[in-house]
matplotlib code that plots the C-alpha trace (Angstrom):
import matplotlib.pyplot as plt

x = [0.0, 1.4, 1.9, -1.3, 0.5, 1.3, 2.9, 0.6, 1.7, 1.7, 4.2, 1.7, 1.2, -2.2, -4.1, -4.9, -8.6, -8.3, -5.5, -7.4, -10.4, -8.0, -6.4, -9.7, -10.9, -7.8, -8.0, -11.6, -10.8, -7.8, -9.9, -12.5, -10.5, -8.9, -12.1, -14.0, -11.2, -11.2, -15.0, -15.0, -11.6, -11.3, -10.0, -10.1, -13.8, -14.9, -17.3, -14.7, -12.5, -13.7, -15.1, -12.7, -9.7, -10.9, -11.6, -8.1, -6.5, -8.4, -7.3, -3.6, -3.5, -5.4, -2.7, 0.0, -1.7, -2.1, 0.7, -1.3, -4.0, -3.5, -4.9, -5.5, -8.0, -10.0, -9.9, -10.9, -13.5, -17.2, -20.2, -20.4, -16.6, -16.9, -19.6, -17.5, -14.4, -16.2, -17.8, -14.5, -12.6, -15.2, -15.5, -11.8, -11.5, -14.7, -13.6, -10.1, -11.5, -14.5, -12.4, -10.3, -13.4, -15.0, -11.9, -11.5, -15.2, -14.1, -12.8, -16.0, -18.0, -15.8, -16.3, -20.0, -20.1, -17.8, -20.0, -23.1, -21.6, -20.3, -23.5, -22.1, -24.3, -26.4, -23.4, -23.4, -22.1, -21.7, -19.0, -16.7, -15.8, -19.3, -21.5, -23.9, -24.6, -22.2, -21.1, -18.2, -16.0, -16.4, -15.5, -12.4, -11.2, -11.9, -9.9, -7.2, -7.1, -7.0, -4.0, -2.1, -3.1, -1.6, 1.5, 2.3, 1.9, -1.1, -2.6, 0.6, 0.4, -3.2, -2.3, 0.6, -1.9, -4.1, -1.0, -0.1, -3.6, -2.9, -0.2, -2.6, -5.7, -4.6, -6.8, -9.4, -8.9, -11.5, -12.6, -13.8, -17.0, -16.9, -13.6, -14.7, -17.9, -15.9, -13.4, -16.3, -17.7, -14.3, -13.8, -17.1, -16.1, -12.7, -14.4, -16.4, -13.4, -11.1, -13.9, -14.3, -10.6, -10.3, -13.3, -12.8, -10.5, -12.7, -16.0, -14.7, -13.7, -17.1, -18.8, -16.8, -17.6, -21.3, -21.1, -19.4, -22.0, -24.8, -23.4, -22.9, -26.3, -27.8, -26.1, -26.7, -30.0, -29.5, -26.7, -29.1, -28.1, -28.4, -26.7, -23.8, -23.7, -23.9, -21.1, -18.8, -19.4, -18.5, -15.4, -14.2, -14.8, -12.7, -9.9, -9.9, -9.7, -6.8, -4.9, -5.8, -4.5, -1.0, -2.2, -5.0, -2.4, -0.5, -3.7, -4.6, -1.1, -1.6, -5.1, -3.6, -1.0, -3.5, -5.9, -3.1, -2.1, -5.7, -6.0, -2.7, -4.1, -7.3, -5.3, -3.3, -6.5, -8.0, -4.8, -5.6, -9.1, -8.1]
y = [0.0, 3.3, 6.3, 8.2, 11.5, 13.1, 16.4, 19.0, 21.5, 24.4, 22.4, 21.6, 17.9, 16.3, 13.0, 10.8, 10.0, 6.6, 5.6, 6.6, 4.4, 1.6, 1.9, 2.0, -1.1, -3.0, -1.9, -3.0, -6.5, -6.7, -5.9, -8.6, -11.6, -9.8, -8.2, -11.5, -13.1, -10.5, -10.8, -14.6, -15.2, -15.7, -12.7, -10.5, -10.8, -10.6, -7.8, -6.8, -5.5, -2.0, -1.7, 1.1, -1.1, -3.9, -1.4, 0.1, -3.3, -4.4, -1.3, -1.7, -5.4, -4.6, -2.1, -4.7, -7.3, -5.0, -6.6, -9.9, -8.5, -8.6, -5.3, -7.0, -9.4, -6.5, -4.3, -7.1, -8.8, -8.7, -8.5, -12.3, -12.4, -9.7, -11.6, -14.8, -13.1, -11.3, -14.6, -16.5, -13.8, -13.6, -17.4, -17.9, -15.3, -16.6, -20.2, -19.5, -17.5, -19.8, -23.0, -21.4, -20.2, -23.7, -25.4, -22.8, -23.3, -26.7, -24.9, -23.1, -26.3, -28.1, -25.3, -25.5, -29.2, -28.9, -26.1, -28.1, -31.3, -29.3, -27.3, -24.0, -23.8, -21.1, -18.8, -17.1, -13.8, -12.1, -13.7, -10.9, -13.2, -14.1, -11.5, -14.2, -15.6, -18.4, -20.0, -18.4, -21.5, -21.4, -17.7, -18.3, -21.1, -19.1, -16.1, -18.6, -19.9, -16.3, -15.5, -18.6, -18.0, -14.5, -15.6, -18.2, -15.5, -17.3, -14.1, -13.4, -17.0, -16.4, -13.2, -15.0, -17.8, -15.2, -13.9, -17.5, -18.1, -16.0, -18.5, -21.5, -19.8, -16.8, -13.8, -14.8, -18.5, -21.2, -22.7, -26.3, -26.1, -29.9, -29.7, -26.7, -28.4, -31.5, -29.4, -27.7, -31.1, -32.3, -29.1, -29.7, -33.3, -32.2, -29.6, -32.2, -34.6, -31.9, -30.8, -34.4, -34.7, -31.4, -32.0, -35.8, -35.6, -33.2, -34.8, -38.2, -36.9, -35.4, -38.7, -40.5, -37.7, -38.0, -41.7, -41.4, -38.8, -41.1, -44.0, -41.7, -40.2, -43.6, -44.9, -41.6, -40.1, -37.0, -36.0, -35.0, -33.8, -30.0, -29.9, -32.2, -33.2, -29.8, -28.1, -31.1, -31.0, -27.3, -27.9, -30.7, -28.6, -25.7, -28.0, -29.9, -26.7, -25.4, -28.7, -28.9, -25.4, -26.5, -29.6, -27.4, -24.8, -27.5, -28.8, -25.3, -24.9, -28.1, -27.0, -23.7, -25.6, -28.2, -25.4, -23.6, -26.9, -27.6, -24.3, -25.0, -28.3, -26.6, -24.2, -27.0, -28.9, -26.0, -25.1, -23.8, -25.1, -28.8]
z = [0.0, -1.1, 1.2, 2.2, 2.0, -1.4, -2.4, -4.0, -6.6, -4.1, -2.0, 0.8, 1.7, 1.5, 1.8, -1.2, -0.8, -2.6, -0.4, 2.7, 1.7, 1.0, 4.4, 6.2, 4.3, 5.2, 8.8, 9.0, 7.8, 10.0, 13.1, 12.4, 13.5, 16.4, 17.6, 17.5, 19.5, 22.2, 22.5, 23.1, 24.8, 28.5, 30.5, 27.4, 26.9, 30.6, 31.6, 34.3, 31.5, 30.5, 27.0, 26.2, 27.1, 24.8, 21.9, 22.3, 22.4, 19.3, 17.4, 18.4, 17.4, 14.2, 13.3, 14.1, 11.9, 8.9, 7.0, 7.1, 4.9, 1.1, -0.3, -3.8, -2.2, -0.7, -3.8, -6.2, -4.1, -5.0, -2.6, -2.1, -1.5, 1.1, 3.0, 2.8, 4.1, 6.9, 8.0, 7.9, 9.8, 12.5, 12.8, 13.3, 16.0, 17.8, 17.6, 19.1, 22.0, 22.5, 22.7, 25.4, 27.3, 27.1, 28.5, 31.2, 32.2, 33.6, 36.7, 37.3, 36.8, 39.3, 41.8, 41.4, 42.1, 45.1, 46.5, 45.9, 47.6, 50.5, 51.3, 50.0, 46.9, 48.6, 49.1, 45.6, 44.3, 41.0, 38.9, 37.4, 34.5, 33.4, 35.1, 36.5, 40.0, 40.8, 44.1, 46.0, 45.7, 41.9, 41.8, 43.9, 41.7, 38.5, 39.8, 40.8, 37.2, 35.8, 38.0, 36.9, 33.3, 33.4, 35.4, 32.6, 29.9, 28.5, 27.3, 25.2, 23.9, 22.8, 21.0, 19.3, 18.3, 16.6, 14.7, 13.7, 12.5, 9.5, 8.5, 8.9, 7.5, 5.3, 4.7, 2.2, 2.6, 3.1, 6.4, 7.0, 9.1, 9.8, 11.6, 13.6, 14.7, 15.8, 17.8, 19.5, 20.6, 21.7, 23.7, 25.6, 26.3, 27.6, 29.8, 31.6, 31.8, 33.3, 35.7, 36.9, 37.5, 39.5, 41.7, 42.2, 45.3, 47.3, 46.2, 47.2, 50.6, 51.0, 50.1, 52.8, 55.2, 54.5, 54.8, 58.2, 59.4, 58.3, 60.4, 63.4, 63.2, 62.8, 66.0, 67.9, 66.8, 68.9, 66.6, 63.7, 60.3, 60.9, 64.3, 63.5, 59.9, 58.2, 60.4, 59.9, 56.1, 56.0, 58.1, 55.9, 52.7, 54.1, 55.3, 52.0, 49.9, 52.0, 51.6, 47.9, 47.0, 45.8, 43.8, 42.3, 41.2, 39.3, 37.8, 36.6, 35.1, 33.2, 32.1, 30.7, 28.8, 27.5, 26.4, 24.4, 22.8, 22.0, 20.2, 18.3, 17.2, 16.1, 13.9, 12.5, 11.6, 9.7, 7.9, 4.4, 4.7, 4.5]

ax = plt.figure().add_subplot(projection="3d")
ax.plot(x, y, z, "-o")
ax.set_aspect("equal")
plt.show()
């Protein structure tokens, strides 16, 4: 793309209108994939991040990725080609961000099941990452995951993955819908699988605790469920979560690495639309 500034006859510089339109068009197509990614990705797309920050981040990344857009494709494309390019660019960004969000939801799901098993399901508050009402245990585990994700530079790895996506699926390329659908199903299955692994130790301990409480209350009826069982269950949950903090950190580290590798595999699968 030629320079936007040209020299007039009177010696004063000016703007070439055609070049301005070309730049705006290229900037628009460059912002589609990045904007869709920032909308669907974990941490970047959360309501706790101000909208102004997300818009500024999208604009900065769009300028950085301008060299990935071929101006000839934009200038020579017809109406149908424009619609196709917009759909492909949005779909790639949404898929990359949504796959990470689905896999990261495993921690929130595990926290909800732990809270429900331990009698803490009623203690709910607004989740800053989703904007909905979720148990406190789920919120704590989700924020724990965000801290580990940022400490491992996962946000930089995701931005790099978007940049590499132009090598796998160039601007104006085709996109296999079948492979995208299959990866979405696999991501949902992995979410339940990872959630089961994370919550299994604490849920198993709570099951043994409830079994022991049932035996005790059966042999001593004066120790009913509300006066003895419920406080014991809460105590076991708090102690188990405290003891489980270090293994949980390693599990979330592996979840972050697995999610990034899953996204890399997705990009390799859709390489050049094959």
